[in-house]
C-alpha positions as CSV (number, residue, x, y, z in Angstrom):
1,X,196.9,100.1,94.8
2,X,194.8,96.7,94.5
3,X,192.4,96.3,91.7
4,X,189.0,95.6,93.4
5,X,188.0,92.2,93.3
6,X,185.0,91.0,90.7
7,X,182.3,88.6,91.5
8,X,183.2,86.4,89.1
9,X,179.6,84.7,87.5
10,X,179.5,81.9,85.0
11,X,178.8,82.8,81.7
12,X,176.3,81.7,80.4
13,X,174.8,81.1,83.4
14,X,174.2,77.5,84.2
15,X,170.2,78.0,84.7
16,X,168.3,81.0,82.9
17,X,165.0,82.2,83.0
18,X,162.5,82.6,79.9
19,X,164.3,86.5,79.5
20,X,167.3,85.9,80.0
21,X,167.6,82.4,77.7
22,X,165.7,84.8,75.2
23,X,168.6,87.2,75.2
24,X,171.6,85.0,74.9
25,X,169.8,83.0,72.2
26,X,169.1,86.3,70.4
27,X,165.0,85.7,70.3
28,X,162.0,87.0,71.5
29,X,160.7,85.0,74.5
30,X,157.9,84.0,72.5
31,X,160.3,82.5,70.5
32,X,161.5,80.3,73.6
33,X,158.0,79.5,74.3
34,X,157.0,78.2,70.9
35,X,160.5,76.3,70.4
36,X,159.7,74.6,73.5
37,X,155.9,73.5,71.7
38,X,158.2,72.5,69.0
39,X,161.0,70.3,70.5
40,X,163.6,72.8,69.5
41,X,164.2,73.6,73.4
42,X,163.9,71.3,76.1
43,X,161.4,71.9,78.4
44,X,161.6,74.2,81.7
45,X,161.6,72.8,85.2
46,X,159.8,75.0,88.2
47,X,162.1,76.3,90.2
48,X,160.5,78.0,93.3
49,X,157.7,79.3,91.1
50,X,159.8,80.4,88.3
51,X,160.3,78.8,84.6
52,X,164.0,77.8,84.3
53,X,166.3,76.0,81.4
54,X,169.7,74.3,82.5
55,X,172.3,76.0,79.7
56,X,174.1,72.3,79.6
57,X,170.4,71.0,78.5
58,X,169.6,73.9,75.8
59,X,173.5,73.7,74.1
60,X,173.0,69.8,73.5
61,X,169.7,69.8,72.5
62,X,170.3,73.2,69.8
63,X,173.7,70.8,68.9
64,X,172.2,67.9,68.7
65,X,168.4,68.8,67.7
66,X,166.6,65.7,67.7
67,X,169.1,63.1,66.1
68,X,169.0,60.4,68.7
69,X,164.5,61.0,68.1
70,X,165.7,60.2,64.6
71,X,167.8,57.2,65.2
72,X,165.5,55.8,67.8
73,X,162.4,55.8,64.9
74,X,165.3,54.4,62.4
75,X,166.5,51.8,64.5
76,X,162.3,51.3,65.7
77,X,161.4,50.5,61.6
78,X,164.4,48.5,61.5
79,X,163.5,46.1,64.7
80,X,159.8,45.6,63.0
81,X,160.8,44.8,59.5
82,X,163.5,42.2,61.1
83,X,160.6,40.7,63.3
84,X,158.0,40.7,60.5
85,X,160.6,39.0,57.6
86,X,161.3,36.3,60.2
87,X,157.5,35.8,60.7
88,X,156.7,35.5,57.5
89,X,159.7,32.3,57.0
90,X,158.7,31.1,60.1
91,X,161.1,29.3,62.7
92,X,164.2,28.1,62.6
93,X,165.8,24.3,63.6
Protein backbone atom coordinates (compact mmCIF):
# COMPACT_ATOMS: atom_id res chain seq x y z
CA UNK A 1 0.00 0.00 0.00
CA UNK A 2 1.35 3.41 -0.94
CA UNK A 3 1.21 6.34 1.42
CA UNK A 4 -0.89 9.25 0.20
CA UNK A 5 1.14 11.90 -1.55
CA UNK A 6 1.37 15.05 0.53
CA UNK A 7 1.74 18.50 -0.88
CA UNK A 8 4.94 19.82 0.69
CA UNK A 9 5.06 23.58 0.96
CA UNK A 10 8.10 25.52 2.08
CA UNK A 11 8.24 26.42 5.75
CA UNK A 12 8.20 29.17 6.63
CA UNK A 13 6.26 30.40 3.60
CA UNK A 14 8.36 32.67 1.38
CA UNK A 15 5.63 35.36 1.43
CA UNK A 16 3.50 36.06 4.51
CA UNK A 17 0.62 38.34 5.36
CA UNK A 18 0.40 40.18 8.68
CA UNK A 19 -1.36 37.37 10.55
CA UNK A 20 0.95 34.62 9.29
CA UNK A 21 4.06 36.69 9.98
CA UNK A 22 2.82 37.49 13.48
CA UNK A 23 2.26 33.77 14.14
CA UNK A 24 5.76 32.87 12.93
CA UNK A 25 7.30 35.59 15.11
CA UNK A 26 5.08 34.69 18.10
CA UNK A 27 3.76 38.24 18.40
CA UNK A 28 0.43 40.01 17.90
CA UNK A 29 -0.38 41.51 14.48
CA UNK A 30 -0.24 44.97 16.08
CA UNK A 31 3.36 44.24 17.12
CA UNK A 32 4.25 43.55 13.48
CA UNK A 33 2.83 46.97 12.56
CA UNK A 34 4.71 48.66 15.42
CA UNK A 35 7.99 46.92 14.54
CA UNK A 36 7.70 48.12 10.94
CA UNK A 37 7.19 51.69 12.21
CA UNK A 38 10.26 51.32 14.48
CA UNK A 39 12.39 49.87 11.68
CA UNK A 40 12.72 46.48 13.38
CA UNK A 41 10.99 44.78 10.43
CA UNK A 42 11.20 45.73 6.75
CA UNK A 43 8.17 47.43 5.23
CA UNK A 44 5.59 45.16 3.60
CA UNK A 45 4.81 45.06 -0.10
CA UNK A 46 1.32 45.42 -1.47
CA UNK A 47 0.50 42.29 -3.46
CA UNK A 48 -3.02 42.06 -4.86
CA UNK A 49 -4.31 44.55 -2.30
CA UNK A 50 -2.77 42.62 0.58
CA UNK A 51 0.27 43.58 2.64
CA UNK A 52 2.91 40.87 2.33
CA UNK A 53 6.41 40.35 3.70
CA UNK A 54 9.13 38.33 2.01
CA UNK A 55 10.40 35.98 4.73
CA UNK A 56 14.03 36.16 3.58
CA UNK A 57 13.96 39.95 4.06
CA UNK A 58 12.34 39.63 7.49
CA UNK A 59 14.89 37.03 8.53
CA UNK A 60 17.77 39.20 7.29
CA UNK A 61 16.44 42.30 9.09
CA UNK A 62 15.97 40.40 12.36
CA UNK A 63 19.39 38.77 12.06
CA UNK A 64 21.41 41.83 11.04
CA UNK A 65 19.15 44.58 12.34
CA UNK A 66 20.23 48.09 11.48
CA UNK A 67 23.95 47.33 11.68
CA UNK A 68 24.36 48.41 8.07
CA UNK A 69 22.72 51.76 8.86
CA UNK A 70 25.04 52.26 11.83
CA UNK A 71 28.08 51.47 9.70
CA UNK A 72 26.92 53.89 7.00
CA UNK A 73 26.44 56.63 9.60
CA UNK A 74 29.89 55.96 11.08
CA UNK A 75 31.48 56.03 7.62
CA UNK A 76 29.74 59.34 6.90
CA UNK A 77 31.06 60.84 10.16
CA UNK A 78 34.61 59.72 9.26
CA UNK A 79 34.30 61.16 5.74
CA UNK A 80 33.03 64.48 7.10
CA UNK A 81 35.80 64.66 9.71
CA UNK A 82 38.41 63.91 7.04
CA UNK A 83 37.02 66.60 4.75
CA UNK A 84 36.94 69.12 7.58
CA UNK A 85 40.54 68.32 8.55
CA UNK A 86 41.65 68.62 4.93
CA UNK A 87 39.88 71.97 4.58
CA UNK A 88 41.64 73.30 7.72
CA UNK A 89 45.10 72.36 6.51
CA UNK A 90 44.57 73.70 3.02
CA UNK A 91 45.48 72.10 -0.29
CA UNK A 92 48.58 69.92 -0.56
CA UNK A 93 51.20 70.58 -3.21
